[in-house]
Structure formats: C-alpha cells, structure tokens
C-alpha positions in Angstrom: -125.2 112.6 -75.1 -123.9 110.9 -72.2 -120.3 111.1 -71.2 -118.4 108.5 -69.2 -116.6 105.1 -69.5 -118.1 102.5 -71.8 -119.1 100.5 -69.0 -120.8 103.5 -67.3 -122.6 104.2 -70.5 -123.9 100.8 -71.1 -125.8 101.2 -67.7 -127.8 104.0 -69.0 -130.7 103.2 -71.3 -132.4 106.5 -71.8 -133.5 107.6 -75.2 -135.0 111.0 -74.3 -134.9 113.3 -71.4 -138.1 115.5 -70.3 -137.3 119.1 -69.8 -140.3 121.2 -68.6 -142.8 120.6 -71.3 -140.5 119.3 -74.0 -138.6 116.0 -74.5 -135.0 116.1 -75.8 -133.6 113.1 -77.8 -130.3 111.7 -76.6 -127.7 111.7 -79.4 -124.5 109.9 -80.0 -122.9 113.0 -81.2 -123.0 116.8 -80.5 -121.9 119.8 -82.5 -120.8 122.8 -80.6 -119.2 125.8 -82.2 -118.9 123.7 -85.4 -116.9 120.9 -83.8 -118.5 117.4 -83.6 -117.6 115.2 -80.7 -119.0 111.7 -79.7 -119.7 110.2 -76.2 -116.0 109.2 -76.0 -114.9 112.8 -76.9 -113.2 111.5 -79.9 -113.3 113.8 -83.1 -113.8 110.8 -85.6 -117.2 112.3 -86.6 -115.6 115.7 -87.2 -112.8 114.0 -89.2 -115.5 112.3 -91.4 -117.1 115.6 -92.1 -114.0 117.4 -93.0 -112.9 114.6 -95.3 -116.3 114.3 -96.9 -116.3 118.1 -97.6 -112.8 118.2 -99.2 -111.9 117.1 -102.7 -109.7 114.4 -101.5 -110.6 110.8 -102.4 -112.8 108.3 -100.4 -112.7 108.0 -96.7 -113.0 105.1 -94.3 -115.9 106.8 -92.3 -118.9 104.9 -91.6 -122.4 106.4 -91.6 -123.3 105.4 -88.0 
C-alpha cells in the first residue's frame, strides 16, 4: 500500500516489492488490528465489511 496524494500515487507503478529473498505484493487496502484502510486512509472498505456482516439490508459497497 502506498500513501500520498492521488497525483503522487499515480506516478508509482510498482506491483511488488523485493525484501531479502521474498517479494511482497502491493495492496490497495491493508488490515491492521482489525481495521481496514485504503491508500487514501478512508475507512470505506471497513464500512463495507461491517455492513456485510450485519443483518441490515443491502449496501452500496463495490467489490473492488
């Protein structure tokens, strides 16, 4: 996951990062201590998970 403005992130075209003898895939979202955040540090992905796991009706969350 890369942090920064949309213009800064658009300049980065990396799909994986080599670390010692492994390669780590870059992700659009991260989960830390049960909280899901995206590269803009919004909690929209977290909201989608919470809504999907409750008994409330359908949500407007996309699956990207």
